[in-house]
N, C-alpha and C positions, 0 to 999 in steps of 0.2 A: 755894428753887430758884433764884429770880432772883439772890439774894445770892451763891449758889455760882457761878453763871455769871459774875457781875461779878468775884469773887475769882479765878476761873480765868483770865479775860482779863487782869486786872491782873498776875498772876504771869507770864503769857506776855510782857507788854510790859516788865516791870521786871526780868527775869532778867538779872543782870550777866554771866552766863557766855556768853550768846548775844546777838548783835546783832538778833535777831528770829527767828521760826520759819522753818525752811527751806521751800522751795517744796513739797516732798513732805509735810511736816508740815501746812502750811497747807491743801493739797488734801485730806488725810485728815480734818482738822478740819471743813472745809467739807462734805465728803461725809457726815460724821456729823451735822452740824447741820441740813442742808437737809431730810432726811426728818422729823426731829423737828419742825422748824418747820412743815412741811406738815401733819403729824399734829395739832399743836396748832391750826392754822388750821381744820382740818376739825372738831375737837371744839368749837371756838368757834362755828363755823357751826351745829353741831347744837344747842348750847345756845340760840343766838339763834332758831333755827327752833322749838325747843320752847317758848320764851317766846311767839313769835308764834302758835304753835298754840293756846295757851290763850286768846289774844285772838280767834283765828278762831272758837273755840267760842262766844263771845258773839255774834259776827256770825251764826253758823249758827242760834243760838236765835232771834235776831230774824227771820231769813229764814223759819224754820219757823213762827213766829207769823204772819208775813205770808201764808204759804201757807194756814194754818188759816183766817184771816179771809177770804181769797179763796174758799176752799171754802164757807164759810158764806154769802158773797155769792152764789155760784152757786146754792146751795140756796135762798136767799131769792128769787132771780129765778125759779127753777123753780116755787116755791110761788106766786109772783105770777102766773106764766103759767097755772098750774092754776086758781087762783082766778078769773082773767079769763075762761078758757074755761067755768068753771062758771056764768057768767052766761047763757051761750047753751045749753049742754048740761048734763047731770047731772055732779055732782062726780066720780064714779068714772070716767065716760067722759072727762072732761077730763084727769084724772091718767093714764089709759091712753094717750090720744093724745100727751101730752107725753113719756111714757116711751118710746113707740114711736118718736117723732121723735129722741129722744136715742139710742136703741139703733141706729137707722139711721145717724145721724151717726158714732157710735162704730165701727160695722162698716165704713163707708166709709173712715174714717181708718185703721183697722187694716189694711184691704186695701191701701190705697195705700202705707202704710209697709212692709208685707211685700213687696210687689212691688219697691219701690225697694231694699230691703235685699238681696233676692235677686239683683237686677241688679248690685249692688256686690260680692257675695261671689265669690271670696275678697277680703277687704279688703287683704291684703298684695300688693305688686307681684310676682306670681309669676314672670313671665318675667325681669324685671330681677334678682330675687333668685337665680333659677336661673343666669342668665348670670354674675352676680358669683361665685357658688360655682364655676361651671365655670372661669372665668378664674383664680381662686385655685388650683384643682386643677391646672390646666395649668402655672401658675408653680411649683407645688410638685413635681409629678411629670413634667411634660412630656408626651410622647406616650404614656407609660405610664398616664396617668390614665384611669379608666373612667367615662364619663358616666352609666352606669346607677346608680352609687352616689348620684347626686343625687336619685333618686326614693326617697322613704321607703317602706320595706316596710310592708304592712298587718299590724298586730299583732293577735293574738287577745286576748280578755279576760284570760286568765291572764298573757300577756306584758305587757299594759298594767299589770295589777295589780303584777306583779313589778318592772317599771320604775318605777312610782310608789313602791313600797316602797323601792327602792334610792335614789331621789332623796330621799325623806324621811330615810333613814338618813344619807346624805351631808350633808343639811342639818343634822340633829341633831349630827353629828360636828363640822361646821364651827362650829356654835353653841357646843358644849362647848369647842372649842379657843379660840374667841374669849373665852368667859367665863374660862377658865383663864389666858389671856394678860392679861386685864383684872385678874384677881385678883393675878397676879404683879407687875403694874405698880403696884399699890397703889390707894388710893381715887381716884376721879375728881376732877380739879381743878375748882374753881369758875370762873365766868366771869371774875372779877377776877384770879384767879391766872393764867389762860390769857392774858389781855391783858398782864399784867405780864411773864410769861415770854416771850411772843412778842416783846415790845418789846425786852427785854434781848438775846434771841438775835438779833434783827434788827440791833441795834447791833453785836453781835459779828461777824455776817456782813459788815456794811459794813467793819469793820476788817480782816477777813480778805481781803476783795476788794481793799482798798487795798494790803495787804501782798503779795498775789499779783501785782497790777499792778506794784508796785515791784520785786519779784524777777524778774518776767518781762520786765523792760525789757532789750532786747537790747543796747543801747549800754552800759548799766551792767554787764551780765553780761560783755560783751566787755572792758571796761576792767578789771574784777576779774580776768578770766582772764589778760589781758596782764600785770597786776601780779603775779599769782601766778607766771607763767612767768618774768618778769624777776627776781623774788626767788629763784626756784629756780635760774636761770642764775647769778646773782651768788653764791649759796651754793655752787654747783658750782665756779665759778672760784676762790673764796676757799679752798675745801677743797683744790683741786688746787695752788694756790700754797703753801699751808701744807705740804702733803705734799712738794712739790719743795724747799722751804727746809729741811724736816726731813731729807730725804734728802741734800741737799748738806752740811748741817752734820755729819751722820753720816759722810759720806765724808771730810770734812776731818779729823774726829777720828780716823777709822780709818787714814788714810794719813799723818798727821803723824809718828808714831814711825818708820814705814818710811823716810820722807824723811830724818829725822835719822840713822837708821842708815846709809842710803846715803851721806850726806855724810861721816859719820865714817869709813866704810870707804874712801871716795875719799881723804880726807885722810891716813889711815893708809898707804895704798898710795903716795902721793906722798912721804910721810916716809921710807918704806922705800927708795924709789928714790934719794932724795938721800943716804941713809945708805950705800948700797952704792957709790954713785959716789965717795964720799970714801975 
């Protein structure tokens, strides 16, 4: 693929029939290459993220082990607390007291968390989001916009189920289209191929940018236009001169026998007058 891009760019630069691609051709090529470049960059980012994801797995395993050891530490501390109380009270009573203390602490923590979470709900900025949607609706429809459409209607269980099924169907359709498009484009390129391909296409885009800047130069374009107008005017003048010369030559050739005839007739008339006078 990279070699094909290089050969295509070389044919564009070395074509003897043209002094370089025109402005329209360069713009078309640029508009075709930029989406492909962005697509390859996204694919390269996906591959890099996939590689980092495998490394993150090792980090997650280490963190899970640390949590396991922390849990064991907490258990050991609880056992130590129970054993310490067993010196004063019976063992079963010390275990019961420690469990009751832990249950009390857990209940208090859960109650505080529930109260704080309830005070935060809803988590989304409701008024700001509603105001933004209202502004967009006014920009789109003006005074005809109905603010009541901003409030979502309460759906029944059947309607929610139907909506969920519709969303899943749309998701499955989009996934199938994506897979069909991926199969049509062929096998997925490797990370090395993507790096090489994006580098070659980036060089091609740089060359196209330079060509666009060169062809978009107003002064250069004006000089070329003036040259073309001058050549066209000179060609028109030359053509008119040639036509005038051709017409004059034709007139000379056409009127020459008539002039000879007129001169001969005049000489004949003079001769007849002299003859009659004698």
